[in-house]
C-alpha positions, 0 to 999 in steps of 0.5 A: 574331920568336920565340914565347915561352911562359911557365908560371907560377902566377897573377899580376896582368895589370899584372905580365904586361903588364910581363913581356911588354913587357921580353921583347918589348923585349929580342928586338927589341934583340938580333935587331933585329926589329920588336916587333909580330912577336913573341908572348909567351904565358902558361900559368898553373897553379894553385898547390898548397895 
């Protein structure tokens, strides 16, 4: 399973969890891999004012 890195502005924890679940499910479905073998990493950047 791959390692997916997402760069984004600040988001709620619940949103990040849902996104990570959907990405993991998609890779698992397409690659037929065990979902626990993948990693989804979030790199949050501050939003400019």
